[in-house]
C-alpha positions in Angstrom: 22.4 7.6 7.5 25.7 9.2 8.0 27.5 11.2 5.2 30.8 9.4 5.5 32.7 12.2 3.6 32.7 14.0 6.9 34.2 11.0 8.8 37.9 11.9 9.1 39.2 9.7 12.0 38.4 6.6 14.0 36.6 8.6 16.7 34.2 10.1 14.1 33.7 6.7 12.5 32.9 5.2 15.9 30.4 8.0 16.6 28.7 7.3 13.2 28.5 3.6 14.0 26.9 4.4 17.4 24.2 6.5 15.6 23.6 4.0 12.8 23.9 0.5 14.1 21.5 -1.4 16.4 22.8 -1.2 20.0 23.7 -4.9 20.2 25.7 -4.7 16.9 27.5 -1.5 18.0 28.4 -3.0 21.4 29.8 -6.1 19.7 31.9 -4.2 17.2 33.3 -1.7 19.7 34.3 -4.2 22.3 37.2 -6.6 22.8 37.6 -10.0 24.1 38.1 -10.8 27.8 39.3 -7.8 29.7 39.7 -5.7 26.5 43.5 -5.5 27.2 44.4 -6.0 23.6 41.8 -3.4 22.5 43.3 -0.9 24.9 46.8 -1.6 23.7 45.8 -1.3 20.1 44.2 2.1 20.7 47.3 3.3 22.6 49.7 2.0 19.9 47.8 3.9 17.2 47.9 7.1 19.4 51.6 6.8 19.6 52.0 6.9 15.8 52.7 10.2 14.1 53.0 11.1 10.5 56.1 13.1 9.7 55.4 15.5 6.7 58.2 15.8 4.2 58.6 19.2 2.6 60.4 20.0 -0.6 60.4 16.4 -1.7 59.7 15.3 -5.3 56.4 13.4 -5.3 55.7 13.4 -9.0 56.6 9.7 -9.2 55.3 7.9 -6.2 54.2 4.3 -5.7 52.9 2.9 -2.5 52.2 -0.5 -4.1 53.5 -3.8 -2.9 53.6 -7.4 -4.1 51.7 -9.8 -1.8 51.6 -13.5 -2.6 52.7 -12.7 -6.1 50.0 -10.2 -6.8 50.6 -6.5 -7.2 48.5 -4.3 -4.9 48.1 -0.5 -5.1 48.9 0.0 -1.4 50.2 -2.0 1.6 46.7 -2.5 3.0 44.4 -5.4 3.6 41.1 -5.7 5.5 41.7 -7.6 8.7 39.5 -10.5 9.7 36.5 -9.2 11.5 33.4 -11.2 12.3 29.6 -11.0 12.1 29.3 -8.4 9.3 25.6 -9.2 8.8 25.0 -7.6 12.1 25.7 -4.3 10.3 24.5 -5.0 6.8 22.3 -7.7 5.2 25.0 -8.6 2.6 27.6 -9.0 5.3 31.1 -10.1 4.3 30.0 -10.3 0.6 29.4 -6.5 0.6 32.8 -6.0 2.4 34.5 -8.2 -0.2 32.9 -6.2 -3.1 34.2 -3.0 -1.6 37.6 -4.4 -1.0 37.8 -5.8 -4.5 36.7 -2.4 -6.0 39.7 -0.8 -4.2 42.1 -3.6 -5.0 42.6 -4.4 -1.3 42.7 -8.0 -0.1 40.2 -9.1 2.4 41.0 -11.7 5.1 37.8 -13.6 5.9 37.2 -14.4 9.5 36.4 -17.9 10.6 33.5 -16.3 12.3 32.1 -14.9 9.1 28.3 -14.7 8.6 28.7 -15.6 4.9 30.1 -18.7 3.3 33.7 -18.8 2.0 32.4 -19.5 -1.4 30.0 -16.6 -1.5 32.8 -14.2 -0.5 35.4 -15.7 -2.8 33.4 -15.1 -6.0 32.9 -11.4 -5.2 36.4 -10.2 -4.4 38.7 -9.5 -7.4 41.8 -9.2 -5.2 43.8 -11.7 -3.1 41.6 -13.7 -0.9 42.8 -14.9 2.5 41.1 -16.9 5.2 41.9 -16.7 8.9 41.3 -20.2 10.2 41.3 -21.2 13.8 41.9 -24.9 14.5 39.5 -26.2 17.2 41.2 -27.9 20.2 38.9 -30.9 19.6 40.6 -32.9 16.8 37.2 -34.3 15.6 35.9 -30.8 15.1 39.1 -29.8 13.2 39.0 -32.9 11.1 35.3 -32.3 10.2 36.0 -28.7 9.2 38.8 -29.6 6.8 37.5 -32.9 5.4 36.7 -33.3 1.8 33.9 -35.5 2.3 
């Protein structure tokens, strides 16, 4: 198992994933849909970002917190919706929600979650959000959102 204290960037995290995950899980997580155009653009966009250090600035009273949906959060972060967490860990999205909740970071649950909405909702102490994709077939969409 990888000592994640030595993982300092995305490339190191990806290398650790390649060493620790089953090949089918690693290939799923590291890939993108269709021609991977969005994946390539996301990587390029992050590479264009630079942090600009500020010297001689008073940081004794700093607050990176935000208010999201009426709840105060410690930082402007949330866990984006990603699918199939049980490919990496038996507890799947439930474990992810526990970690997010411990950090006070909201988790957006994917509609392709391997855990139920209910099992995830009871574990996360922060804001819970669900990414829902409406099926083009109205019967499927109606069944997914019916109360019955």
